[in-house]
C-alpha positions as CSV (number, residue, x, y, z in Angstrom):
1,X,0.0,0.0,0.0
2,X,1.5,3.3,-1.1
3,X,0.4,6.8,-0.1
4,X,1.2,10.1,-1.8
5,X,0.5,13.5,-0.2
6,X,-0.8,15.8,-2.9
7,X,-2.1,18.7,-0.9
8,X,-2.9,20.1,2.5
9,X,0.5,19.2,3.8
10,X,1.9,21.9,6.1
11,X,-1.0,24.1,5.0
12,X,-4.8,24.1,5.5
13,X,-6.2,24.1,2.0
14,X,-5.9,21.9,-1.1
15,X,-6.7,18.5,0.5
16,X,-5.7,15.6,-1.8
17,X,-4.2,12.2,-1.2
18,X,-3.4,9.3,-3.5
19,X,-3.6,5.8,-2.2
20,X,-2.3,2.9,-4.3
21,X,-3.5,-0.4,-3.1
22,X,-4.6,-3.8,-4.5
23,X,-3.9,-2.7,-8.0
24,X,-6.1,0.4,-7.7
25,X,-5.2,4.1,-7.6
26,X,-7.7,5.9,-5.4
27,X,-7.8,9.7,-4.7
28,X,-9.1,11.0,-1.4
29,X,-10.4,14.6,-1.9
30,X,-9.4,17.0,-4.6
31,X,-9.6,20.4,-3.0
32,X,-8.8,24.0,-4.0
33,X,-5.8,25.8,-2.7
34,X,-7.0,29.0,-1.2
35,X,-5.1,32.2,-0.3
36,X,-5.0,35.8,-1.4
37,X,-7.0,35.0,-4.5
38,X,-10.1,32.9,-4.7
39,X,-8.2,30.4,-6.9
40,X,-4.5,30.6,-6.2
41,X,-1.9,30.2,-8.9
42,X,-0.8,26.8,-7.7
43,X,-4.3,25.4,-8.6
44,X,-3.1,25.7,-12.2
45,X,-0.1,23.5,-11.7
46,X,-0.2,20.0,-13.1
47,X,-1.4,17.3,-10.7
48,X,1.5,15.2,-9.3
49,X,-0.2,12.1,-10.8
50,X,-1.9,11.3,-14.1
51,X,-5.6,12.0,-13.7
52,X,-6.5,9.4,-16.4
53,X,-4.9,6.6,-14.3
54,X,-7.1,7.3,-11.2
55,X,-9.7,4.6,-10.7
56,X,-11.9,6.4,-8.2
57,X,-12.2,9.5,-6.1
58,X,-13.5,9.5,-2.5
59,X,-14.7,12.8,-1.1
60,X,-14.9,13.5,2.7
61,X,-17.1,16.6,2.5
62,X,-18.3,19.5,0.4
63,X,-16.1,22.4,1.4
64,X,-14.2,23.9,-1.5
65,X,-10.8,23.1,-0.1
66,X,-11.8,19.4,-0.5
67,X,-13.8,19.4,-3.7
68,X,-12.7,22.6,-5.7
69,X,-10.3,20.9,-8.1
70,X,-12.6,18.0,-9.1
71,X,-13.7,19.7,-12.4
72,X,-9.9,20.3,-13.2
73,X,-9.4,16.5,-12.6
74,X,-12.2,15.8,-15.1
75,X,-10.8,18.3,-17.6
76,X,-7.4,16.6,-17.4
77,X,-8.6,13.0,-18.0
78,X,-10.2,11.5,-14.9
79,X,-12.9,9.0,-16.0
80,X,-13.8,7.3,-12.8
81,X,-16.7,7.7,-10.3
82,X,-16.7,10.2,-7.4
83,X,-18.0,8.6,-4.2
84,X,-19.5,10.8,-1.4
85,X,-22.4,10.7,1.0
86,X,-25.8,11.7,-0.4
87,X,-25.8,14.9,1.6
88,X,-22.3,15.8,0.4
89,X,-23.4,15.0,-3.2
90,X,-26.1,17.7,-3.0
91,X,-23.9,20.3,-1.3
92,X,-20.8,19.7,-3.5
93,X,-22.9,20.4,-6.6
94,X,-24.0,23.7,-5.2
95,X,-20.4,24.5,-4.0
96,X,-18.8,23.8,-7.4
97,X,-21.5,25.8,-9.3
98,X,-21.0,28.7,-7.0
99,X,-17.2,28.5,-7.2
100,X,-17.4,28.6,-11.0
101,X,-19.6,31.7,-10.9
102,X,-17.1,33.5,-8.6
103,X,-14.2,32.4,-10.9
104,X,-16.1,33.6,-14.0
105,X,-16.9,36.9,-12.4
106,X,-13.2,37.5,-11.5
107,X,-12.3,36.4,-15.0
108,X,-14.7,38.9,-16.6
109,X,-14.0,41.7,-14.2
110,X,-10.3,41.4,-13.5
111,X,-9.0,39.0,-16.3
112,X,-8.2,36.3,-13.8
113,X,-7.6,33.0,-15.6
114,X,-10.3,30.3,-15.4
115,X,-9.3,27.0,-13.7
116,X,-11.9,25.1,-15.7
117,X,-15.1,25.8,-17.5
118,X,-18.8,25.2,-16.8
119,X,-18.9,22.0,-18.9
120,X,-16.2,20.6,-16.5
121,X,-18.4,21.4,-13.5
122,X,-21.4,19.6,-15.1
123,X,-19.2,16.6,-16.0
124,X,-17.9,16.4,-12.4
125,X,-21.4,16.4,-10.9
126,X,-22.5,13.7,-13.3
127,X,-19.9,11.4,-11.9
128,X,-21.2,11.8,-8.3
129,X,-22.3,8.6,-6.7
130,X,-24.1,9.0,-3.3
131,X,-23.4,6.5,-0.5
132,X,-24.8,6.1,3.0
133,X,-22.8,6.2,6.2
134,X,-21.5,2.7,7.0
135,X,-22.2,1.4,3.5
136,X,-19.4,-0.9,2.4
137,X,-18.0,0.5,-0.9
138,X,-15.9,-1.9,-2.9
139,X,-13.4,-0.8,-5.5
140,X,-11.9,-4.0,-6.7
141,X,-10.3,-5.5,-3.6
142,X,-10.3,-2.2,-1.8
143,X,-13.1,-1.5,0.7
144,X,-14.1,1.9,2.0
145,X,-16.5,3.0,4.7
146,X,-17.8,6.5,5.3
147,X,-18.5,7.5,8.9
148,X,-20.0,10.7,10.3
149,X,-17.3,13.3,11.0
150,X,-19.7,15.8,12.7
151,X,-18.0,18.6,10.7
152,X,-20.6,19.9,8.2
153,X,-23.8,18.4,6.7
154,X,-22.9,15.0,5.2
155,X,-19.3,15.2,6.2
156,X,-17.4,12.0,6.7
157,X,-14.1,10.5,7.7
158,X,-13.2,7.5,5.5
159,X,-11.7,4.2,6.6
160,X,-10.1,2.1,3.8
161,X,-9.1,-1.5,4.0
162,X,-6.8,-3.3,1.5
163,X,-3.9,-5.7,1.5
164,X,-4.6,-6.7,5.1
165,X,-4.1,-3.1,6.4
166,X,-6.5,-0.3,7.4
167,X,-5.9,3.5,6.8
168,X,-8.2,6.4,7.8
169,X,-8.6,9.8,6.3
170,X,-10.1,12.3,8.7
171,X,-11.3,14.9,6.3
172,X,-12.2,17.6,8.8
173,X,-13.3,16.6,12.2
174,X,-16.1,18.6,13.8
175,X,-16.2,20.7,16.9
176,X,-17.7,19.5,20.2
177,X,-21.5,19.7,20.6
178,X,-22.2,21.7,17.5
179,X,-25.8,22.8,16.7
180,X,-27.9,20.7,14.3
181,X,-25.3,17.9,13.6
182,X,-24.6,14.6,15.4
183,X,-21.3,14.1,17.2
184,X,-18.3,12.7,15.5
185,X,-18.3,8.9,15.4
186,X,-15.6,6.9,17.2
187,X,-12.6,5.9,15.2
188,X,-12.3,2.3,14.0
189,X,-9.3,0.0,14.3
190,X,-6.6,1.5,12.1
191,X,-2.9,0.9,11.3
192,X,-2.5,4.5,9.9
193,X,-4.5,7.7,10.2
194,X,-4.3,11.0,8.3
195,X,-5.6,13.5,10.9
196,X,-6.4,17.1,10.2
197,X,-4.6,19.6,12.4
198,X,-6.3,22.9,11.6
199,X,-6.6,23.8,15.3
200,X,-3.9,21.5,16.6
201,X,-2.4,24.2,18.6
202,X,-5.6,25.9,20.0
203,X,-8.5,25.2,22.3
204,X,-11.9,26.8,21.6
205,X,-14.3,28.5,24.0
206,X,-16.7,26.1,25.5
207,X,-20.1,25.5,24.1
208,X,-21.8,26.9,27.2
209,X,-20.3,30.3,26.4
210,X,-21.0,30.3,22.6
211,X,-24.5,31.8,22.7
212,X,-23.5,34.4,25.3
213,X,-20.4,35.5,23.3
214,X,-22.6,35.9,20.2
215,X,-25.2,37.9,22.2
216,X,-22.5,40.2,23.7
217,X,-21.0,41.0,20.3
218,X,-24.4,41.7,18.8
219,X,-25.3,44.0,21.6
220,X,-22.0,45.8,21.2
221,X,-22.6,46.1,17.4
222,X,-26.1,47.4,18.0
223,X,-24.8,50.0,20.4
224,X,-22.1,51.1,17.9
225,X,-24.8,51.8,15.5
226,X,-23.1,50.6,12.3
227,X,-23.2,47.4,10.2
228,X,-22.2,44.0,11.6
229,X,-20.4,42.0,8.9
230,X,-20.2,38.2,9.3
231,X,-18.1,36.5,6.6
232,X,-19.4,33.0,6.9
233,X,-18.8,29.7,5.1
234,X,-22.1,29.1,3.3
235,X,-22.1,25.4,4.2
236,X,-22.7,24.8,7.9
237,X,-21.2,27.9,9.4
238,X,-24.0,30.0,8.2
239,X,-26.7,27.5,9.2
240,X,-25.2,27.1,12.7
241,X,-25.0,30.9,13.1
242,X,-28.7,31.2,12.0
243,X,-29.6,28.4,14.5
244,X,-28.0,30.4,17.4
245,X,-29.7,33.6,16.2
246,X,-33.0,31.7,16.1
247,X,-32.5,30.5,19.7
248,X,-31.7,34.1,20.8
249,X,-34.9,35.4,19.1
250,X,-37.3,32.6,20.1
251,X,-36.4,31.4,23.5
252,X,-34.7,34.3,25.1
253,X,-36.1,37.3,23.3
254,X,-32.6,38.7,23.5
255,X,-31.8,39.3,19.9
256,X,-31.3,43.1,19.2
257,X,-34.0,44.4,17.0
258,X,-32.2,45.1,13.7
259,X,-32.5,43.5,10.2
260,X,-30.3,40.5,9.5
261,X,-29.5,39.9,5.8
262,X,-28.4,36.5,4.5
263,X,-26.6,37.7,1.5
264,X,-25.4,34.4,0.0
265,X,-27.2,32.4,-2.8
266,X,-25.1,29.4,-1.9
267,X,-26.1,29.6,1.8
268,X,-29.7,30.0,0.9
269,X,-29.6,27.0,-1.5
270,X,-27.6,24.9,1.1
271,X,-30.2,25.7,3.7
272,X,-32.8,24.0,1.5
273,X,-30.6,21.0,1.3
274,X,-30.4,20.8,5.1
275,X,-34.2,20.6,5.2
276,X,-34.2,17.6,2.8
277,X,-31.9,15.4,5.0
278,X,-33.4,15.4,8.5
279,X,-31.6,12.0,9.2
280,X,-28.4,13.9,9.6
281,X,-29.8,16.0,12.5
282,X,-29.0,15.5,16.2
283,X,-31.8,14.8,18.6
284,X,-32.5,18.4,19.5
285,X,-32.7,19.6,15.9
286,X,-34.8,16.6,14.8
287,X,-37.2,17.2,17.7
288,X,-37.6,20.8,16.7
289,X,-38.2,20.0,13.0
290,X,-40.8,17.3,13.9
291,X,-42.7,19.8,16.0
292,X,-42.9,22.2,13.0
293,X,-40.3,24.7,14.2
294,X,-38.0,26.0,11.4
295,X,-34.8,26.7,13.3
296,X,-33.2,28.3,10.2
297,X,-35.7,31.1,10.0
298,X,-37.0,34.0,12.2
299,X,-38.8,37.3,11.5
300,X,-35.7,39.5,11.4
301,X,-34.0,37.4,8.8
302,X,-34.1,38.6,5.1
303,X,-32.7,36.5,2.3
304,X,-31.1,38.5,-0.6
305,X,-30.6,36.0,-3.4
306,X,-30.1,38.1,-6.5
307,X,-27.5,40.8,-7.0
308,X,-30.3,43.4,-7.2
309,X,-31.6,42.3,-3.8
310,X,-28.1,42.4,-2.4
311,X,-27.7,46.0,-3.5
312,X,-30.8,47.0,-1.4
313,X,-28.8,46.2,1.7
314,X,-26.8,49.5,1.2
315,X,-30.1,51.4,1.5
316,X,-31.2,49.8,4.8
317,X,-30.5,52.1,7.7
318,X,-28.1,51.1,10.5
319,X,-27.7,49.2,12.7
320,X,-28.0,46.0,10.6
321,X,-26.2,42.7,10.1
322,X,-25.0,41.1,6.9
323,X,-24.0,37.4,6.7
324,X,-22.2,36.8,3.4
325,X,-19.6,34.6,1.8
326,X,-16.8,33.8,1.3
327,X,-15.8,32.7,4.8
328,X,-12.2,33.6,4.3
329,X,-13.0,36.9,2.5
330,X,-11.1,35.8,-0.6
331,X,-14.1,36.3,-2.9
332,X,-17.8,36.6,-2.9
333,X,-20.3,39.3,-1.8
334,X,-18.6,40.0,1.5
335,X,-15.9,41.9,-0.3
336,X,-18.4,44.5,-1.5
337,X,-19.7,45.0,2.0
338,X,-16.1,45.1,3.3
339,X,-15.2,48.0,0.9
340,X,-18.2,50.0,2.2
341,X,-18.0,49.2,6.0
342,X,-14.4,48.4,7.0
343,X,-13.6,52.1,7.1
344,X,-16.6,52.9,9.4
345,X,-15.6,53.1,13.1
346,X,-19.2,52.3,14.0
347,X,-19.2,49.0,12.2
348,X,-18.0,45.6,13.3
349,X,-16.5,42.5,11.6
350,X,-17.2,39.2,13.3
351,X,-15.0,36.3,12.2
352,X,-16.6,32.9,12.8
353,X,-14.4,30.4,10.8
354,X,-10.8,29.5,10.1
355,X,-8.8,32.1,8.1
356,X,-6.1,30.5,5.9
357,X,-2.7,32.1,5.6
358,X,-2.6,34.7,2.9
359,X,-6.4,35.4,2.9
360,X,-8.0,38.8,3.5
361,X,-9.8,37.4,6.5
362,X,-6.4,36.3,8.0
363,X,-4.9,39.8,7.5
364,X,-7.9,41.4,9.2
365,X,-7.9,38.8,12.0
366,X,-4.2,39.7,12.6
367,X,-5.0,43.4,12.9
368,X,-4.2,45.0,9.5
369,X,-4.8,48.7,9.4
370,X,-5.1,48.8,5.6
371,X,-6.1,46.1,3.1
372,X,-6.4,45.7,-0.7
373,X,-9.8,44.9,-2.2
374,X,-10.2,44.9,-5.9
375,X,-7.1,46.9,-6.2
376,X,-8.3,49.6,-3.9
377,X,-6.6,50.4,-0.6
378,X,-9.2,50.3,2.2
379,X,-8.5,51.6,5.7
380,X,-9.7,49.4,8.5
381,X,-11.4,51.4,11.2
382,X,-14.2,49.0,12.2
383,X,-14.0,46.7,15.2
384,X,-12.7,43.2,14.4
385,X,-13.8,40.3,16.6
386,X,-13.6,36.5,16.4
387,X,-15.6,33.6,17.9
388,X,-13.6,30.3,18.1
389,X,-16.6,28.4,19.5
390,X,-18.4,28.6,16.2
391,X,-15.6,26.9,14.3
392,X,-16.6,23.7,12.4
393,X,-13.2,22.2,13.2
394,X,-12.4,20.4,16.4
395,X,-9.8,22.0,18.6
396,X,-6.7,20.3,20.0
397,X,-8.5,18.6,22.8
398,X,-11.2,17.2,20.5
399,X,-8.6,15.9,18.0
400,X,-6.6,14.2,20.8
401,X,-9.6,12.6,22.2
402,X,-10.9,11.4,18.8
403,X,-7.6,9.8,17.9
404,X,-7.9,7.7,21.1
405,X,-11.7,7.1,20.7
406,X,-11.4,3.6,19.2
407,X,-10.8,0.3,20.8
408,X,-7.1,0.6,19.7
409,X,-5.0,3.6,18.9
410,X,-3.5,3.9,15.3
411,X,0.1,2.9,15.2
412,X,1.0,5.9,13.1
413,X,-0.6,9.4,12.5
414,X,0.2,11.8,9.8
415,X,-0.8,15.4,10.8
416,X,-2.2,17.1,7.7
417,X,-4.5,20.0,6.8
418,X,-2.7,22.4,9.2
419,X,-0.1,25.1,9.2
420,X,3.3,23.9,10.4
421,X,3.0,25.1,14.0
422,X,-0.5,23.6,14.5
423,X,0.5,20.3,12.9
424,X,3.7,20.2,15.0
425,X,2.0,20.9,18.2
426,X,-0.6,18.3,17.6
427,X,2.1,15.7,16.7
428,X,3.9,16.3,19.9
429,X,0.7,16.0,22.0
430,X,-0.2,12.7,20.2
431,X,3.3,11.3,20.9
432,X,3.1,12.3,24.5
433,X,-0.4,10.9,25.2
434,X,-0.4,7.7,23.1
435,X,3.3,6.9,22.5
436,X,2.5,6.5,18.8
437,X,4.5,7.7,15.7
438,X,3.3,11.1,14.6
439,X,4.6,12.6,11.3
440,X,4.1,15.9,9.6
441,X,4.4,15.2,5.8
442,X,5.6,17.5,3.1
443,X,3.8,18.0,-0.2
444,X,4.8,15.3,-2.6
445,X,6.0,12.9,0.1
446,X,5.5,9.2,-0.8
447,X,5.3,6.6,1.9
448,X,4.7,2.8,2.2
449,X,1.9,1.9,4.6
């Protein structure tokens, strides 16, 4: 069994791993590298393998850094099937269509090159094959099982068995006690695990403080009298944020009285997908849905689907809130709001997800006084806040506990999908706790399993 690291090695985006086993070449994830631009230049580099020789692609979940290069894979010769959970199948289709629209806009407006065309997106989605959790998928003599990762809707970690060995691919592992979703499943018996390390060096705020932190920030934003901007990942982060706002409105009557705009076609479409898969809900969410309570809607919420509807947000008086993608502020409608409201000392930016190195969101999170948006130098005078408890990624404690959650501990763990410091910190903690071998691979590394 041979493993090649083709992305998300010593960085957070571009997840992609090649497994060669039992005469098959199987790719796990094929994500977009994300940084200062929506589609970074290295996405245009050739794959470190021949796409036409890949037998199958297994997808852990629908985030762009795990699915964003699938159309490029198709364009360059991949002819196999793409296996993913049924929920991920629906969300990945929306994500890829939305990503192409953003790329096409940047191509038309700023002459940015196109990574692939619309026909490649259609061809990619036509190869999607939906599977259920715990369904045994056989690709020749290779068997794969998808288990609930608790990260986003339909997300999975994948356990692969071949040649008498078992290897696990974490994808992204969810946070503790997140709204709507079930908890991450326990890990099976594995020889080797590829484990994400996005927050391998950090511990989030506790769930018990999550709603209070949100309320405190909204109260502050309301008192400031400006616009509250929330750059949110359209899949899961937006829905969880809406869930918390619904709770504040319905059960505590604590939500400040201002309009809240959901300015993301992708998030609006994804919310409809959520409603079609109630089997993915945790007990509380399922109970609310069965009682007729729509926990993703409340009177103050206004969905602005079209560009024309989005423009009306500018005319709405302050205070107000705008939830818009992209989550790392490297594209999407949030940039237009940022140009308008970052210079306003009365306004506030609330960061609710991970910000990859090189992104606009990361620069703002780190305290930049000026930023470049669409070639324009924008002063940053608004307040910038962050909520770690709303992250879709498990923190260091969650990852450590999950690695040891099975009946046995993996003999070897590769810490991937994390910046060097985070991956290194997690590797040290894993070695100390479980006395296992923990490795931080480089891009292009090839190992025998």
